[in-house]
KEMILO-466988 format. One record per atom (N, C-alpha, C, O): residue number from 1; x, y negated, z. Coordinates in pm, whole numbers, always signed. Each point is the difference from the previous one (the first is absolute). Layout:
BEGIN
NUM, X, Y, Z
...
***
This chain:
BEGIN
1, -1449, -25018, +26961
1, +142, -7, +33
1, +28, +82, +125
1, -84, +7, +90
2, +200, +56, -85
2, +37, +85, +112
2, +21, -82, +127
2, +52, -111, -5
3, -94, +167, +119
3, +23, -66, +128
3, +126, +57, +63
3, +15, +121, +14
4, +74, -210, +22
4, +129, +40, +56
4, +4, -39, +147
4, -34, -113, +36
5, +75, +206, +47
5, +9, -22, +145
5, +147, -14, +39
5, +82, +89, -26
6, -50, -201, +87
6, +136, -25, +49
6, +0, +19, +151
6, -78, -63, +72
7, +165, +150, -24
7, +12, +25, +144
7, +129, -65, +50
7, +108, +24, -54
8, -121, -105, +157
8, +116, -66, +61
8, +9, +40, +146
8, -94, -18, +77
9, +210, +71, -40
9, +28, +36, +140
9, +105, -98, +53
9, +102, -24, -64
10, -128, -32, +182
10, +95, -94, +60
10, -4, +14, +151
10, -106, +22, +59
11, +223, -36, +3
11, +9, +12, +146
11, +96, -105, +54
11, +97, -38, -66
12, -126, -9, +187
12, +87, -98, +63
12, -9, -135, -69
12, -96, -28, -72
13, +195, -55, +95
13, +4, -133, -61
13, +52, +13, -142
13, +117, -28, -28
14, -203, +70, -62
14, +39, +28, -139
14, +0, -130, -79
14, -105, -49, -41
15, +224, -8, +20
15, +10, -131, -64
15, -46, +4, -146
15, -42, -102, -54
16, +50, +219, -9
16, -37, +8, -140
16, -146, +30, -25
16, -43, +4, -115
17, -36, +16, +221
17, -140, +38, -18
17, -79, -105, -78
17, -78, +34, -88
18, +99, -160, +119
18, -73, -106, -69
18, +37, -4, -147
18, -86, -29, -84
19, +211, +58, +51
19, +40, +7, -141
19, -78, +109, -73
19, -45, -19, -113
20, +29, +133, +180
20, -76, +110, -60
20, -146, -41, -23
20, -55, +23, -108
21, -6, -83, +210
21, -140, -40, -10
21, -18, -103, -112
21, -95, +10, -78
22, +184, -107, +71
22, -12, -102, -105
22, +19, +60, -139
22, -63, -43, -96
23, +149, +144, +87
23, +20, +68, -127
23, -129, +68, -46
23, -37, -7, -117
24, -31, +72, +210
24, -127, +65, -32
24, -105, -105, -38
24, -72, +17, -98
25, +65, -125, +176
25, -103, -103, -24
25, +23, -76, -131
25, -92, -62, -52
26, +214, +67, -1
26, +31, -74, -122
26, -44, +71, -128
26, +6, -58, -108
27, -51, +182, +120
27, -36, +77, -120
27, -116, -64, -75
27, -97, -46, +60
28, +109, +42, -192
28, -97, -72, -82
28, -116, +89, -43
28, -85, -43, -78
29, +82, +165, +127
29, -105, +92, -42
29, -53, +77, +120
29, +73, +22, +97
30, -195, +17, -103
30, -60, +89, +99
30, -80, +104, -80
30, -15, -21, -120
31, -35, +129, +174
31, -11, +23, +145
31, +127, +60, +60
31, +73, +74, -66
32, -51, -106, +189
32, +104, +65, +79
32, -43, -4, +145
32, -88, -78, +38
33, +148, +163, +43
33, -23, -3, +144
33, +136, +2, +68
33, +96, +55, -52
34, -91, -117, +169
34, +126, -11, +73
34, -24, +41, +144
34, -78, -62, +72
35, +147, +168, -32
35, -12, +50, +137
35, +130, -29, +74
35, +107, +45, -40
36, -118, -119, +148
36, +114, -31, +86
36, -9, +85, +126
36, -99, -7, +74
37, +200, +87, -49
37, +8, +78, +124
37, +114, -60, +82
37, +117, +14, -37
38, -150, -80, +145
38, +99, -79, +75
38, +5, +45, +146
38, -99, +46, +57
39, +218, -60, +1
39, +17, +25, +144
39, +104, -99, +53
39, +101, -28, -64
40, -129, -23, +181
40, +89, -95, +68
40, +30, -125, -83
40, +104, -62, +19
41, -192, +25, -110
41, +18, -123, -76
41, -49, -117, +85
41, -113, +4, +49
42, +194, -109, -29
42, -47, -115, +79
42, -129, -58, -58
42, -17, -9, -122
43, -73, -31, +210
43, -128, -53, -46
43, +18, -122, -89
43, -76, -20, -95
44, +177, -62, +126
44, +24, -119, -82
44, +32, +39, -144
44, -38, -70, -94
45, +106, +182, +77
45, +32, +46, -135
45, -125, +53, -70
45, -20, -23, -119
46, -63, +95, +194
46, -125, +49, -57
46, -92, -115, -40
46, -75, +10, -97
47, +80, -119, +174
47, -86, -115, -29
47, +39, -66, -133
47, -81, -72, -59
48, +205, +95, +12
48, +43, -56, -128
48, -60, +73, -119
48, +2, -52, -112
49, -54, +171, +136
49, -55, +80, -110
49, -142, -48, -29
49, -90, +12, +84
50, +71, -66, -203
50, -132, -53, -36
50, -98, +115, -24
50, +34, +97, -66
51, -155, -108, +120
51, -102, +105, -24
51, -33, +10, -149
51, -10, -101, -69
52, -6, +221, +23
52, -41, +26, -137
52, -104, +112, +2
52, +8, +90, +83
53, -106, -94, -172
53, -102, +105, +1
53, +56, +138, -30
53, -61, +101, +34
54, +176, -96, -97
54, +59, +130, -36
54, +102, +48, +102
54, +61, +105, -19
55, -41, -181, +129
55, +103, +38, +96
55, -61, +52, +130
55, -98, -54, +51
56, +159, +161, +0
56, -40, +56, +129
56, +124, +14, +86
56, +101, +56, -43
57, -107, -107, +165
57, +112, +9, +95
57, -32, +105, +105
57, -101, -9, +69
58, +190, +109, -57
58, -16, +106, +99
58, +113, -14, +101
58, +117, +8, -36
59, -151, -29, +162
59, +102, -11, +104
59, +30, +139, +55
59, -87, +67, +55
60, +212, -27, -72
60, +44, +134, +39
60, +60, -4, +141
60, +46, -105, +45
61, -49, +219, +22
61, +53, +8, +136
61, +147, +36, +1
61, +43, +87, +76
62, +35, -153, -161
62, +145, +17, -2
62, +41, +146, -14
62, +85, +48, +75
63, -145, +22, -170
63, +41, +137, -28
63, +114, -4, -102
63, +54, -107, -28
64, -18, +221, -27
64, +112, +4, -92
64, -36, -66, -133
64, -117, -21, -31
65, +222, -12, -46
65, -20, -59, -132
65, -88, +90, -87
65, -92, -49, -66
66, +121, +179, +65
66, -73, +89, -89
66, -141, +27, +48
66, -89, +28, -81
67, +66, -36, +211
67, -137, +6, +49
67, -79, -122, -47
67, -115, +12, -41
68, +179, -128, +46
68, -66, -122, -48
68, -29, +8, -149
68, -105, -46, -45
69, +196, +106, -32
69, -24, +15, -144
69, -116, +97, -25
69, -78, -19, -94
70, +66, +121, +178
70, -114, +92, -11
70, -132, -69, +37
70, -104, +28, -61
71, +109, -116, +159
71, -120, -78, +33
71, -43, -80, -123
71, -119, -10, -30
72, +216, -46, -40
72, -30, -75, -121
72, -61, +87, -108
72, -97, -40, -65
73, +153, +160, +45
73, -55, +92, -101
73, -145, +36, +34
73, -86, +0, -88
74, +60, +31, +214
74, -136, +41, +40
74, -101, -114, -14
74, -120, +24, -14
75, +169, -148, +20
75, -91, -114, -12
75, -12, -52, -143
75, -84, -85, -29
76, +167, +137, -60
76, +7, -54, -136
76, -126, +27, -81
76, -66, +102, +19
77, +35, -195, -108
77, -110, +15, -94
77, +51, -41, -138
77, +96, -76, -11
78, -161, +127, -94
78, +39, -39, -135
78, +50, +117, -82
78, -30, +116, +30
79, +107, -147, -134
79, +46, +99, -96
79, +148, +34, +15
79, +40, +114, -23
80, +40, -213, +60
80, +145, +18, +14
80, +44, -61, +132
80, -61, -95, +50
81, +167, +152, +7
81, +53, -53, +126
81, +151, -18, -12
81, +68, +80, -64
82, -18, -186, +129
82, +144, -27, +3
82, +35, -54, +139
82, -81, -67, +63
83, +203, +96, -17
83, +48, -52, +127
83, +91, -120, -25
83, +103, +11, -67
84, -142, -123, +122
84, +78, -123, -8
84, +14, -50, +143
84, -83, -78, +47
85, +186, +123, +21
85, +12, -28, +143
85, +53, -141, +26
85, +39, -71, -93
86, -38, +32, +220
86, +36, -136, +36
86, +135, -42, -57
86, +102, +62, +29
87, -100, -167, -109
87, +122, -48, -65
87, +9, +38, -146
87, +72, -65, -76
88, -142, +170, +34
88, -4, +40, -141
88, -100, -90, -73
88, -100, -43, +57
89, +128, +15, -185
89, -92, -84, -77
89, -21, +59, -139
89, +86, +71, -53
90, -201, -102, -5
90, -26, +32, -139
90, +89, -87, -88
90, +35, -111, +39
91, +1, +161, -157
91, +98, -71, -81
91, -46, -140, -39
91, +75, -96, +14
92, -198, +84, -61
92, -52, -132, -35
92, -152, +2, +10
92, -59, +99, +44
93, -5, -207, -86
93, -145, -14, +13
93, -78, +93, -92
93, -120, +19, +19
94, +186, +40, -117
94, -68, +84, -99
94, +20, +149, +25
94, -43, +83, -81
95, +107, -47, +191
95, +36, +140, +23
95, -123, +91, +7
95, -2, +104, -66
96, -98, -141, +142
96, -118, +86, +14
96, -73, +13, -134
96, -48, +108, -34
97, +40, -216, -41
97, -62, +8, -133
97, +79, +95, -89
97, -58, +78, -76
98, +191, -86, +84
98, +86, +88, -80
98, -25, +147, +36
98, -10, +85, -87
99, +0, -58, +217
99, -26, +137, +46
99, -133, +50, -55
99, -8, +110, -54
100, -95, -191, +69
100, -134, +41, -42
100, -5, +28, -150
100, -68, +92, -44
101, +138, -172, -33
101, -2, +16, -145
101, +81, +121, -47
101, -26, +54, -107
102, +123, -11, +186
102, +89, +108, -43
102, -33, +135, +61
102, +57, +102, -40
103, -148, -98, +137
103, -33, +127, +63
103, -90, +82, -92
103, -93, -53, -61
104, +120, +183, +52
104, -77, +87, -90
104, -117, +70, +68
104, -70, +79, -63
105, +48, -107, +191
105, -115, +56, +70
105, +27, +127, +78
105, -88, +48, +71
106, +209, +8, -84
106, +27, +125, +71
106, +142, +12, +53
106, +26, +81, +89
107, +67, -159, -141
107, +142, +19, +31
107, +47, -90, +114
107, -64, -99, +33
108, +177, +137, +26
108, +77, -92, +81
108, +63, -100, -96
108, +54, +39, -103
109, -60, -165, +137
109, +62, -103, -84
109, +128, -47, +69
109, -5, -55, +110
110, +119, +76, -175
110, +130, -32, +58
110, +66, -111, -82
110, +5, +8, -122
111, +45, -111, +189
111, +65, -110, -69
111, +131, -38, +65
111, +44, +61, +97
112, +16, -163, -154
112, +131, -46, +47
112, -16, -96, +118
112, -110, -48, +28
113, +220, +22, +40
113, -3, -89, +116
113, +127, -83, +6
113, +102, +36, -59
114, -111, -146, +129
114, +117, -84, +29
114, +31, +14, +147
114, -87, -18, +86
115, +214, +52, -57
115, +44, +14, +138
115, +110, -102, +26
115, +86, -23, -86
116, -87, -38, +202
116, +95, -106, +29
116, +74, +28, +132
116, -53, +64, +91
117, +176, -114, -85
117, +75, +0, +125
117, +91, -121, -3
117, +90, -10, -85
118, -112, -83, +177
118, +73, -127, +2
118, -10, -64, -139
118, -111, -33, -43
119, +221, +13, -28
119, -5, -66, -131
119, -5, +98, -117
119, -1, -42, -115
120, -3, +171, +144
120, +0, +100, -105
120, -142, +39, -38
120, -87, +14, +85
121, +64, +2, -216
121, -130, +39, -54
121, +18, +124, -85
121, +84, +2, -90
122, -162, +102, +117
122, +9, +126, -74
122, -134, +28, -69
122, -106, -8, +62
123, +112, +39, -189
123, -117, +40, -76
123, -1, +153, -8
123, +93, +59, -55
124, -196, +4, +109
124, -4, +145, +14
124, -117, +60, -75
124, -115, -34, +27
125, +143, +125, -123
125, +130, +32, -61
125, +26, -94, -118
125, -78, -91, -27
126, +189, +115, -42
126, +27, -76, -122
126, -111, +26, -101
126, -65, +104, +4
127, +44, -199, -93
127, -112, +8, -93
127, +3, +127, -84
127, -105, +57, -29
128, +222, -12, -9
128, +10, +118, -85
128, +3, +131, +75
128, +26, +105, -59
129, -51, -109, +189
129, +11, +121, +83
129, -129, +26, +78
129, +5, +31, +119
130, -119, -44, -186
130, -128, +18, +69
130, -18, +142, +54
130, -74, +21, +95
131, +142, +77, -157
131, -12, +138, +48
131, +42, +14, +145
131, -41, +93, +69
132, +123, -186, -22
132, +44, +3, +139
132, -117, -20, +96
132, +7, +41, +116
133, -115, -103, -164
133, -118, -19, +84
133, -64, +133, +38
133, -78, +7, +95
134, +111, +98, -168
134, -59, +131, +27
134, +48, +57, +133
134, -68, +83, +60
135, +184, -128, -13
135, +52, +53, +126
135, +42, -110, +97
135, +40, +28, +113
136, -50, -153, -156
136, +44, -108, +88
136, -87, -124, -20
136, +38, -93, -71
137, -155, +94, +133
137, -89, -115, -4
137, -31, -44, +143
137, -52, +81, +77
138, +83, -205, -39
138, -36, -45, +134
138, -152, -11, +14
138, -70, -21, -98
139, +21, +35, +220
139, -145, +2, +17
139, -65, -133, -41
139, -120, -4, -28
140, +198, -104, +25
140, -56, -130, -39
140, -37, -5, -148
140, -74, -89, -41
141, +124, +183, -39
141, -24, -2, -144
141, -62, +130, -50
141, +15, +35, -117
142, -85, +35, +205
142, -70, +121, -42
142, -147, -10, +42
142, -31, -9, +118
143, -56, +10, -217
143, -145, -12, +21
143, -63, +138, -17
143, +13, +62, -105
144, -81, -16, +208
144, -47, +138, +8
144, -153, +5, -4
144, -66, -79, +68
145, +8, +170, -147
145, -147, +12, -2
145, -55, +30, +140
145, +52, +84, +72
146, -157, -156, -38
146, -62, +18, +131
146, -111, +104, -14
146, -115, -33, -26
147, +154, +160, +44
147, -94, +112, -11
147, +6, +82, +129
147, +81, -26, +89
148, -169, +125, -82
148, -1, +88, +117
148, +129, +80, +12
148, +33, +48, +109
149, +40, -33, -219
149, +124, +77, +2
149, +119, -79, +54
149, +106, +57, +25
150, -123, -188, -7
150, +112, -83, +44
150, +48, +45, +139
150, -78, -3, +95
151, +205, +44, -83
151, +48, +49, +130
151, +30, -114, +96
151, +20, -115, -41
152, -15, +148, +168
152, +45, -93, +103
152, +150, +15, +20
152, +60, +98, -45
153, -1, -196, +112
153, +141, +7, +35
153, +22, +102, +113
153, -85, +18, +87
154, +199, +46, -92
154, +42, +89, +108
154, +53, -88, +114
154, +108, -57, -11
155, -184, +47, +117
155, +37, -91, +109
155, +115, +51, +85
155, +53, -74, +83
156, -13, +200, -102
156, +116, +51, +75
156, +131, -44, -65
156, +105, +6, +63
157, -112, -49, -189
157, +120, -45, -69
157, +41, -138, +47
157, -82, -76, +51
158, +209, +44, -68
158, +50, -131, +43
158, +46, -84, -118
158, -56, -107, -25
159, +157, +153, -47
159, +50, -76, -114
159, -54, +57, -130
159, -42, -75, -88
160, +42, +207, +77
160, -32, +63, -127
160, -148, +14, -30
160, -35, +51, -106
161, -54, -95, +196
161, -143, +20, -21
161, -50, -71, -125
161, -92, +49, -67
162, +151, -162, +34
162, -41, -75, -118
162, +26, +81, -128
162, -89, +16, -83
163, +211, +34, +70
163, +34, +78, -120
163, -77, +131, -4
163, -35, +47, -109
164, +8, +13, +225
164, -78, +124, +4
164, -143, -27, -48
164, -56, +80, -76
165, -2, -191, +120
165, -137, -35, -42
165, -6, -22, -150
165, -91, +49, -67
166, +187, -123, +14
166, +2, -25, -145
166, +17, +130, -77
166, -63, +19, -104
167, +147, +71, +153
167, +16, +130, -65
167, -131, +78, -1
167, -34, +65, -99
168, -40, -73, +210
168, -127, +72, +7
168, -103, -57, -98
168, -72, +76, -64
169, +64, -208, +53
169, -99, -56, -93
169, +39, +29, -145
169, -88, +13, -86
170, +217, -1, +59
170, +43, +35, -136
170, -42, +142, -36
170, -21, +31, -117
171, +10, +55, +217
171, -43, +138, -25
171, -150, +8, -27
171, -47, +99, -56
172, -27, -202, +95
172, -146, +0, -16
172, -44, -71, -127
172, -90, +46, -70
173, +155, -159, +40
173, -43, -84, -112
173, +110, -7, -107
173, +118, +8, +32
174, -157, -25, -159
174, +100, -29, -103
174, +56, -140, +21
174, -58, -80, +73
175, +171, +51, -136
175, +65, -130, +17
175, +3, -77, -131
175, +15, +58, -108
176, -31, -188, +118
176, +16, -89, -114
176, +99, -109, +39
176, -13, -61, +106
177, +112, +37, -193
177, +102, -101, +28
177, -25, -123, -87
177, -33, +11, -118
178, +50, -128, +178
178, -18, -125, -73
178, +125, -85, +13
178, +75, +13, +98
179, -51, -98, -195
179, +121, -83, +0
179, -12, -121, +91
179, +101, -62, +34
180, -223, +28, +4
180, -21, -121, +79
180, +62, +7, +138
180, +13, +107, +59
181, +26, -223, -8
181, +49, -13, +137
181, -121, -22, +90
181, -79, -91, -24
182, +64, +173, +127
182, -121, -1, +81
182, +19, -61, +138
182, -97, -47, +60
183, +220, +48, -7
183, +17, -45, +138
183, +138, -61, +21
183, +93, +20, -78
184, -83, -95, +188
184, +128, -54, +48
184, +9, +25, +150
184, -95, -24, +75
185, +210, +74, -32
185, +18, +22, +144
185, +148, +0, +34
185, +86, +15, -87
186, -57, -32, +216
186, +138, -13, +47
186, +55, +135, +44
186, -71, +80, +60
187, +198, -56, -91
187, +71, +114, +55
187, +36, -31, +146
187, -6, -115, +44
188, +43, +218, +28
188, +40, -20, +139
188, -90, +68, +100
188, +21, -13, +121
189, -123, +84, -170
189, -87, +75, +91
189, +69, +126, +51
189, +114, +28, -34
190, -186, +46, +116
190, +57, +117, +65
190, +51, +103, -100
190, +106, +59, +20
191, -181, -37, -128
191, +36, +107, -93
191, +122, -31, -85
191, +61, +92, -55
192, -22, -221, +43
192, +118, -32, -79
192, +105, -78, +77
192, +83, -70, -58
193, -86, +83, +193
193, +102, -59, +85
193, +56, +110, +91
193, -41, +12, +115
194, +135, +68, -166
194, +50, +115, +77
194, +67, -42, +131
194, +68, -102, +8
195, -91, +184, +93
195, +54, -26, +134
195, +11, +132, +74
195, -43, +104, -51
196, +100, -108, +170
196, +6, +121, +82
196, -142, +51, +27
196, -25, +120, +1
197, -67, -213, +21
197, -139, +37, +25
197, -60, +74, -121
197, -63, +104, +17
198, +84, -157, -138
198, -60, +64, -118
198, +66, +134, -31
198, -65, +91, -52
199, +194, -78, +85
199, +67, +129, -18
199, -66, +105, +89
199, -30, +111, -45
200, +8, -147, +172
200, -66, +92, +92
200, -140, +35, -47
200, -42, +116, +10
201, -30, -215, -61
201, -137, +24, -47
201, +0, +91, -122
201, -84, +90, -11
202, +177, -112, -82
202, +10, +86, -117
202, +31, +144, +42
202, -59, +95, -52
203, +151, -79, +146
203, +37, +134, +46
203, -119, +70, +65
203, -25, +118, -25
204, -47, -191, +109
204, -109, +59, +76
204, -120, +34, -89
204, -63, +104, +19
205, +33, -190, -114
205, -124, +17, -76
205, +19, +55, -141
205, -90, +63, -54
206, +209, -87, -6
206, +18, +35, -141
206, +103, +109, -25
206, +1, +61, -107
207, +88, -35, +204
207, +98, +106, -19
207, +140, -50, -29
207, +25, -120, +1
208, +65, +214, -29
208, +142, -31, -7
208, +39, -81, -123
208, +80, -93, +10
209, -135, +127, -127
209, +41, -70, -122
209, -37, -149, +3
209, +85, -84, -29
210, -210, +50, +63
210, -31, -143, +13
210, +83, -69, +108
210, +34, -118, -14
211, -2, +190, +121
211, +82, -59, +107
211, +141, -30, -50
211, +55, -106, +31
212, +3, +197, -109
212, +133, -24, -56
212, -2, -119, -96
212, +91, -83, +2
213, -193, +76, -83
213, -14, -114, -92
213, -11, -130, +78
213, +57, -102, -39
214, -132, +106, +150
214, -15, -120, +84
214, +134, -39, +63
214, +29, -119, +13
215, +52, +217, +26
215, +132, -28, +56
215, +88, -70, -103
215, +70, -96, +33
216, -73, +143, -158
216, +80, -62, -106
216, -46, -144, -25
216, +83, -89, -19
217, -213, +68, +18
217, -52, -135, -18
217, +40, -90, +117
217, +35, -116, -19
218, -41, +172, +140
218, +39, -76, +118
218, +147, -42, -8
218, +34, -114, +32
219, +53, +207, -75
219, +142, -32, -14
219, +22, -110, -103
219, +83, -89, +20
220, -157, +95, -130
220, +12, -101, -105
220, -42, -137, +51
220, +69, -99, -23
221, -181, +94, +93
221, -48, -128, +52
221, +91, -53, +110
221, +21, -121, +11
222, +35, +211, +71
222, +91, -42, +107
222, +130, -55, -58
222, +56, -95, +54
223, -9, +155, -162
223, +128, -41, -59
223, -10, -130, -78
223, +92, -82, +5
224, -202, +63, -77
224, -8, -113, -92
224, -106, -104, +35
224, -5, -107, -61
225, -80, +137, +159
225, -111, -90, +30
225, -119, +32, -88
225, +14, +62, -105
226, -134, -106, +148
226, -122, +37, -70
226, -4, -51, -144
226, -33, +74, -92
227, +68, -202, +73
227, -14, -59, -134
227, +85, +73, -103
227, -49, +34, -108
228, +176, -10, +140
228, +89, +66, -95
228, -38, +148, -16
228, +10, +55, -110
229, -53, +8, +218
229, -41, +140, -9
229, -119, +16, -93
229, -5, +93, -79
230, -92, -185, +88
230, -114, +4, -92
230, +46, -17, -144
230, -51, +67, -90
231, +146, -157, +68
231, +50, -20, -137
231, +65, +127, -53
231, -21, +38, -115
232, +101, +28, +199
232, +66, +124, -42
232, -103, +107, -36
232, +15, +71, -99
233, -120, -61, +180
233, -100, +105, -21
233, -98, -33, -113
233, -43, +89, -72
234, +9, -218, +57
234, -111, -36, -87
234, +39, -56, -136
234, -75, +16, -96
235, +190, -81, +85
235, +33, -67, -127
235, +11, +100, -115
235, -26, -35, -115
236, +63, +158, +145
236, +12, +101, -105
236, -138, +41, -52
236, -14, +36, -117
237, -87, -41, +203
237, -134, +49, -36
237, -98, -112, -35
237, -89, +19, -82
238, +106, -136, +144
238, -98, -107, -15
238, +64, -123, -63
238, +121, -21, +12
239, -202, -61, -78
239, +47, -130, -48
239, +27, -90, +122
239, -77, -2, +95
240, +189, -71, -100
240, +42, -79, +116
240, +26, -144, -40
240, +59, -26, -105
241, -105, -67, +188
241, +31, -141, -18
241, +11, -64, +138
241, -25, +64, +102
242, +63, -190, -101
242, +14, -70, +128
242, -77, -130, -6
242, -9, -65, -104
243, -49, +27, +219
243, -69, -128, +9
243, +97, -113, -20
243, +113, +5, +49
244, -155, -107, -120
244, +86, -115, -25
244, +6, -89, +121
244, +68, -103, -2
***
């Protein structure tokens, strides 16, 4: 069976870190390995993480997010690697088994994800639109072959480094899309919460077109609030429901 390496990066008082760890520990199949790259995590929170033979904790010196992700890549072992950062969780207890059974031994494996914001739930993408995974897959639902060709993250990037990394791995490996839901995570992070800060970052690192797009998103969120802005942007593309 294929060995899958899960890399988790967390910094500060990350309230969702334990949820991520429990999600990994709940998997009904092995082998897998779990690498935690942490900085400024309170010791009491680290003490809640139960030791496992497949888990390694690396204490980072509070470097950038993408440097921490590169530390994870360099420490990874196995056949496939995925990033499941603090607060992100695997869809259910059978996710790793599903990945192992569906991987063809050479491709990137891309699947669907559930994204949440307050009471809103988005299924990304809709079941009949798997082709969208070819250009829009969050890192929580993309499993990449762990080979010598696997690139590192560009640490000079701020917001766009994630999408740049995924684009680079797509140029190296073929892609396989699956209908299964692979991950659950919350919206509201830096890359999907437009602000004056993110506009400046887009302008400085990505150029004028991404900056203009960020300005339009910022105006939408400012006018309608985050919850309604997400509905306007996502309901057309993703299946939408609300928590009861």
